C-alpha positions as CSV (number, residue, x, y, z in Angstrom):
1,M,38.2,142.8,-171.9
2,T,38.0,142.4,-168.3
3,S,40.1,139.7,-167.1
4,E,38.5,137.1,-164.8
5,P,40.0,136.7,-161.4
6,P,42.2,133.7,-161.2
7,E,40.4,130.5,-160.1
8,T,41.3,129.4,-156.6
9,S,42.1,125.8,-156.0
10,V,41.1,124.0,-152.9
11,N,44.4,122.5,-152.9
12,S,46.0,125.8,-152.8
13,S,47.7,127.0,-149.7
14,P,45.1,129.6,-148.7
15,A,42.3,127.1,-149.0
16,R,44.1,124.6,-146.9
17,E,44.7,127.3,-144.2
18,A,41.0,128.3,-144.2
19,A,40.0,124.6,-143.7
20,A,42.5,124.2,-141.0
21,D,41.0,127.2,-139.2
22,I,37.5,125.8,-139.1
23,R,38.4,122.3,-138.1
24,P,38.7,123.0,-134.4
25,V,35.3,124.7,-134.4
26,L,33.7,121.7,-136.1
27,S,35.5,119.4,-133.8
28,D,34.4,121.3,-130.7
29,L,30.8,121.5,-132.0
30,S,30.7,117.8,-132.8
31,R,32.1,116.9,-129.4
32,R,29.4,119.0,-127.7
33,R,26.7,117.5,-129.7
34,L,28.0,114.0,-129.1
35,L,28.2,114.7,-125.3
36,Q,24.7,116.1,-125.3
37,A,23.4,113.2,-127.3
38,G,25.2,110.8,-125.0
39,S,23.7,112.4,-122.0
40,V,20.2,112.1,-123.4
41,F,20.8,108.6,-124.4
42,G,22.1,107.8,-121.0
43,L,19.1,109.3,-119.4
44,L,16.7,107.4,-121.6
45,S,18.7,104.3,-120.9
46,L,18.3,104.8,-117.2
47,V,14.5,105.4,-117.5
48,G,14.0,102.4,-119.6
49,C,15.8,100.0,-117.2
50,A,14.5,101.3,-114.0
51,A,11.7,98.6,-113.9
52,D,13.8,96.0,-115.5
53,N,17.0,96.3,-113.5
54,V,16.8,93.8,-110.7
55,A,20.4,93.8,-109.6
56,S,22.8,96.7,-109.7
57,S,26.6,96.8,-109.6
58,E,26.3,99.0,-106.6
59,P,24.4,98.0,-103.4
60,L,21.1,99.7,-102.7
61,P,21.1,102.1,-99.8
62,N,20.0,100.6,-96.5
63,V,17.0,102.7,-95.7
64,P,16.1,102.5,-91.9
65,W,12.4,101.7,-92.2
66,P,10.6,102.3,-88.9
67,E,9.5,99.2,-87.0
68,P,5.7,98.7,-86.6
69,P,4.4,99.4,-83.1
70,K,4.2,96.3,-81.0
71,G,0.9,95.7,-79.2
72,P,-0.4,92.8,-77.1
73,A,-0.2,89.5,-78.8
74,I,-3.5,88.5,-80.4
75,P,-4.4,84.9,-79.6
76,P,-5.4,82.8,-82.6
77,Q,-9.1,82.8,-83.2
78,R,-10.7,79.8,-81.6
79,I,-13.2,78.0,-83.9
80,V,-16.2,76.9,-82.0
81,E,-18.1,74.1,-83.6
82,R,-21.8,74.4,-82.8
83,P,-23.8,71.3,-83.0
84,Q,-25.9,71.1,-86.1
85,P,-29.7,71.1,-85.3
86,Q,-31.1,67.7,-85.6
87,P,-34.4,67.2,-87.3
88,A,-37.3,66.4,-85.1
89,P,-37.9,62.6,-84.9
90,V,-40.6,61.5,-87.1
91,Q,-43.2,59.4,-85.2
92,P,-43.9,56.2,-87.2
93,P,-47.5,55.8,-88.2
94,Q,-49.6,53.5,-86.0
95,V,-49.6,50.1,-87.6
96,Q,-52.8,48.8,-88.9
97,Q,-53.1,45.0,-88.8
98,P,-54.7,43.5,-91.9
99,I,-58.1,42.0,-91.6
100,A,-58.0,38.3,-91.1
101,S,-60.1,36.2,-93.4
102,G,-63.1,34.5,-91.8
103,L,-64.8,35.3,-88.5
104,P,-63.1,35.0,-85.1
105,T,-63.8,31.7,-83.4
106,G,-67.2,31.4,-81.9
107,V,-68.9,34.3,-83.7
108,L,-72.3,33.7,-85.2
109,P,-72.5,34.9,-88.8
110,R,-74.8,37.6,-90.2
111,T,-76.8,34.9,-92.1
112,R,-78.1,33.8,-88.7
113,W,-80.1,37.0,-88.3
114,T,-80.1,39.1,-91.5
115,S,-79.1,39.2,-95.2
116,P,-75.3,38.9,-95.8
117,A,-75.5,41.9,-98.2
118,L,-75.1,45.4,-96.9
119,A,-78.2,47.5,-96.9
120,N,-76.5,50.5,-98.6
121,P,-73.3,49.1,-100.0
122,S,-72.4,52.2,-102.1
123,N,-71.9,54.1,-98.8
124,A,-69.5,51.6,-97.2
125,R,-65.8,52.4,-96.8
126,P,-63.0,49.8,-96.6
127,M,-61.5,49.3,-93.2
128,K,-57.9,48.8,-94.4
129,G,-56.6,47.3,-91.2
130,V,-57.3,47.8,-87.5
131,N,-55.5,49.2,-84.5
132,C,-58.1,49.9,-81.8
133,I,-61.3,48.6,-80.2
134,T,-64.3,50.6,-78.8
135,I,-66.9,49.2,-76.4
136,H,-70.6,50.3,-76.6
137,H,-74.1,49.6,-75.4
138,D,-77.1,49.9,-77.7
139,G,-78.6,52.7,-75.6
140,M,-82.2,51.8,-76.4
141,K,-84.8,51.0,-73.8
142,P,-83.7,48.4,-71.3
143,F,-83.5,44.9,-72.7
144,F,-83.7,41.7,-70.6
145,G,-84.1,38.9,-73.2
146,E,-81.5,36.2,-73.2
147,S,-82.8,33.8,-75.8
148,E,-81.4,33.7,-79.4
149,A,-84.8,34.8,-80.8
150,D,-84.9,37.8,-78.5
151,S,-81.4,38.8,-79.5
152,V,-82.3,38.5,-83.2
153,A,-85.3,40.7,-82.8
154,R,-83.2,43.3,-81.0
155,L,-80.5,43.2,-83.7
156,R,-83.0,43.7,-86.5
157,A,-84.5,46.7,-84.7
158,I,-81.1,48.3,-84.3
159,R,-80.1,47.6,-88.0
160,N,-83.3,49.1,-89.2
161,A,-82.8,52.2,-87.2
162,H,-79.2,52.6,-88.4
163,T,-79.8,52.0,-92.1
164,N,-82.4,54.8,-92.0
165,R,-80.0,57.3,-90.4
166,R,-78.1,59.8,-92.5
167,S,-74.6,61.0,-92.1
168,R,-73.6,64.7,-92.0
169,A,-73.0,64.4,-95.7
170,G,-76.6,63.3,-96.2
171,E,-75.9,59.6,-97.1
172,R,-77.6,56.7,-95.4
173,W,-75.5,54.4,-93.2
174,A,-74.2,51.4,-95.0
175,D,-75.6,48.9,-92.4
176,I,-75.7,48.3,-88.7
177,G,-72.9,50.4,-87.1
178,Y,-71.2,47.8,-85.0
179,H,-68.9,45.0,-86.1
180,F,-69.7,42.6,-83.2
181,I,-72.6,42.3,-80.7
182,I,-72.6,40.4,-77.4
183,D,-76.1,39.5,-76.2
184,R,-77.2,38.9,-72.6
185,G,-76.8,35.1,-73.0
186,G,-73.1,35.5,-73.9
187,R,-73.3,34.9,-77.6
188,V,-71.3,37.0,-80.1
189,W,-73.0,38.0,-83.3
190,E,-71.4,39.4,-86.5
191,G,-72.7,42.9,-87.3
192,R,-71.2,44.9,-90.1
193,P,-68.4,42.8,-91.8
194,L,-65.0,43.8,-90.5
195,A,-63.8,44.5,-94.0
196,Y,-65.7,47.8,-93.8
197,Q,-65.5,50.8,-91.4
198,G,-68.2,50.9,-88.8
199,A,-70.4,53.8,-87.8
200,H,-70.0,53.9,-84.0
201,V,-67.6,56.7,-83.1
202,E,-68.1,59.9,-85.1
203,D,-64.9,60.8,-87.1
204,E,-63.0,57.9,-85.5
205,N,-64.3,54.8,-87.4
206,E,-61.2,54.2,-89.4
207,H,-59.2,51.2,-88.2
208,N,-61.6,50.9,-85.2
209,I,-63.5,47.7,-84.3
210,G,-66.9,48.4,-82.7
211,V,-68.0,45.9,-80.1
212,M,-71.5,46.5,-78.6
213,C,-73.3,44.8,-75.7
214,L,-77.1,44.5,-76.0
215,G,-78.9,46.6,-73.4
216,N,-79.0,50.1,-71.9
217,F,-76.4,50.1,-69.1
218,Q,-77.2,53.6,-68.0
219,D,-80.4,52.0,-66.5
220,Q,-79.5,48.3,-66.1
221,A,-76.4,46.1,-65.5
222,P,-74.8,43.7,-67.9
223,T,-75.2,39.9,-67.1
224,Q,-72.3,37.9,-65.9
225,A,-72.4,35.9,-69.1
226,Q,-72.1,39.1,-71.0
227,K,-69.2,40.4,-69.0
228,D,-67.3,37.1,-69.2
229,R,-67.7,36.8,-72.9
230,L,-66.8,40.5,-73.4
231,D,-63.5,39.9,-71.6
232,Q,-62.7,36.7,-73.5
233,F,-63.7,38.1,-76.9
234,V,-61.9,41.4,-76.6
235,A,-58.7,39.5,-75.5
236,Q,-59.1,37.3,-78.6
237,L,-59.3,40.4,-80.9
238,M,-56.3,41.9,-79.2
239,R,-54.2,38.8,-79.8
240,D,-55.5,38.4,-83.4
241,Y,-54.8,41.9,-84.4
242,R,-51.9,42.8,-82.0
243,I,-53.9,45.6,-80.3
244,P,-52.5,46.7,-76.9
245,L,-54.7,47.1,-73.9
246,R,-54.3,50.9,-73.9
247,A,-56.0,50.9,-77.4
248,V,-59.2,49.3,-75.9
249,R,-61.6,52.2,-75.1
250,T,-65.2,52.9,-74.3
251,H,-67.2,55.2,-76.6
252,K,-67.1,58.1,-74.1
253,E,-63.3,57.8,-73.7
254,W,-62.7,59.2,-77.1
255,P,-61.8,62.9,-76.8
256,S,-64.3,64.0,-79.4
257,A,-67.2,62.0,-78.0
258,Q,-70.1,63.6,-76.2
259,T,-72.1,60.6,-75.0
260,D,-72.9,58.4,-71.9
261,C,-72.2,55.3,-73.9
262,P,-71.6,52.5,-72.8
263,G,-73.7,53.6,-69.8
264,R,-72.4,54.1,-66.2
265,N,-72.7,50.4,-65.2
266,L,-70.6,49.0,-68.2
267,Q,-68.2,52.0,-67.9
268,Q,-67.5,51.1,-64.3
269,Y,-66.9,47.5,-65.3
270,M,-64.6,48.4,-68.1
271,A,-62.5,50.4,-65.7
272,R,-62.1,47.4,-63.4
273,T,-61.5,44.7,-66.0
274,R,-58.8,46.6,-67.8
275,G,-57.1,47.5,-64.5
276,R,-54.5,45.6,-62.5
277,G,-55.9,42.2,-61.6
278,G,-59.0,42.7,-63.8
279,A,-60.3,39.8,-65.9
280,M,-59.4,41.3,-69.3
281,A,-55.9,42.3,-68.1
282,L,-55.3,38.9,-66.7
283,A,-56.5,37.2,-69.9
284,I,-53.9,39.1,-71.8
285,A,-51.2,38.7,-69.2
286,Q,-51.5,34.9,-69.3
287,S,-51.5,34.6,-73.1
288,D,-49.7,37.6,-74.5
289,P,-48.2,39.9,-71.8
290,V,-46.6,42.2,-74.4
291,L,-50.0,43.6,-75.2
292,L,-50.3,45.0,-71.6
293,A,-47.8,47.8,-72.5
């Protein structure tokens, strides 16, 4: 039989010697690995804290950063406040004085010469207040009658002609075109009721009182009674409806009008009576001077 080699015990002297021989190697290797691991750990520790480390045990190096170039001092910007544009002033609309109930003092009503009803009432338009007065003549053949009967006949002829006229729209006129008529004897007659617009200045009848003097003053002159009553009556209308003298016109003085009305003789008189020292101007100056403005 082959004899087995004797079993070696780790506690035997040779084993202890072999272990002692390799301990320095292991220790050296462990120390190296520990140092390497420590170096890596230390590097990782430095990277991880670079953004978080606000203060350090050692002062940061004092880097000499270059100074920015110095140029001329820039003055502070001056704020200029521009005025805000103001809206254009809005002109107030011209005031229209409401129509007074009843006739002005001394006016003869329609019933003295014709029917109180309008000839074509469906074609009448409401006046809705007044703010100006226009003076006319009738422009027919010369007329010299001064009696009431003569005046009535003339008024009826004018009304008949007017109610058979047609407007540009093709409708017949509602009635006689004038609101008041002054005859050669100095009487004042009611024409178209003042509640309705007249038909005496084309495209300018709204808020416009039409006052006509009987006769053709391109060929004849108004009587003194007619002129006196015209001055008094127009001044009365101005006071009643707060109409200034500058808003009293003749027909031909309207920019759109192409007419000789009220005829050269009455036109000349109107220029005088409205002027300084004229009878109409004086009548207003004595009773209501504010209307002279």
